[in-house]
Phi, psi and omega in degrees: 000151177236143181275131174263118187294346180278346185233158172270350177269182183247143173266131185241146175275150183220182177287351181247087191295343180284347184264148173247126183247150169228135182235153180206138182282128178288166170298149189304318179300329179277321183304325181294342182264355182249162176265350178200177178293167171304140180223132175236148176214157174224151177220150180285163182295341184285346184286134172209104182225155178240131184233141172275112182261122180258160183296147173226158180275045182226155169259154184233140169235125177246128176234113180280130172267348171252211181283158173295158181225158172063021181074012181265163175300160180296326175225133184206164177232148174229144177265192178292154176219158176242023179233165176258161176206163176263126180259123174270118181244105185210158177080173181291129180224137172217116187203166168263134181238106181259134174247118185247147166294153179303321180287329173294320177294322177303318179286311187287325180268336173072026179229155173301132187287341176290343175284344179256350185301124178067018183234158169247121185235132178303133181298330178293329177288331180276316188249358179065219183296332177299319178294319178296316181295320179298314180300316180293318180296318180295320180293326184274348183269126181278136173087140185289327179301314180290324179294318178297325178294319177297314181297317182298316179300316181296313184288329174300318179294317179297321181296324180287327187261347187282166179292151179259129178298154175298136179306324180295319178293319178299319179295316180297317178301313181297319179298319180295318179294314182297327183262008181065028179084018187248024176260128180301135183294322179299319179295323179292321177298318178296321183296321181270357177078025178247157169289157179299320181297317180294320178299314181300318181296309183291320180297315180298321180296320188261344179249321175124328180227163177298153183300324179296319178294317178298320178300318179294320179296317178299314180298317183292317179297321177300321177296313182298322181291338181262340185296308179048233180253030182298148176285168185301322180292330179285331180303316182298315180295315181296317180299317179295319178299327182276355176106008177275122188275344173198175182298321181297322178300313180293318181299322180299315180291324176297318178297315185284318187264341181234348179067025183205186179259162177304316182292322178293322177297311183295330178294335179272345187294121181299135180300330183292349176288337180071214184280253181293145181272117181292163188294340180287343182260154170276155173272053180258152172232160178301138177277151179276000000 
């Protein structure tokens, strides 16, 4: 990382060299609800790229400090998804990109997460005038250090007032993350003292997808983050470490979550990503 003397945050290099990023650590009550630090990025109007976006176990909030892009609202949130899509990234963009845990999003956004699953929703529809005011304040505030302070103040208030996930759902979520998605759902239901059906209902409401689907998404993202530029012999070892019991098992998830094969995916992986993909990067590859 290199320090930008104009900001108190850090500018980080990424797999997308045309982009400029600024990062800042949130206050601790908010940090626990996110998967990474606050991140802002800008890109010049000359950029036009297409990326294959695979599912991740995170919710996203994008707030543009410049104009809206891609026909999307100026500020929006997305929940978990179990499908892949092609992302068109083009034109001038300047925005804050927040990555939230699903339970963090449940608290900060204050809505059932199954209502956001696989959807893009205008932040004003979720938060009302508060969402509009936040977007306007960030756009009107000069400099990322000051913008991050505005954002932190807003999210601290939301964290204090938002709903608290059920402890049982929180425990199941943590177990799935800790085990890379490899804990049997039936065993987790027994551990929290719920029927499997009740666990699926409550988990889906507060996380966005059923626990078995979330477990598969966690496992698949973990695999992509470790594959990097590994050789063919390493793929087998890494896949086994991530919980894939054979090639067919892994191939099925690649078809469903990436719409391609493991070898075709790895052929698209930019060499500049290196080995493991750090959290500041997406597990995206160029789309064909």
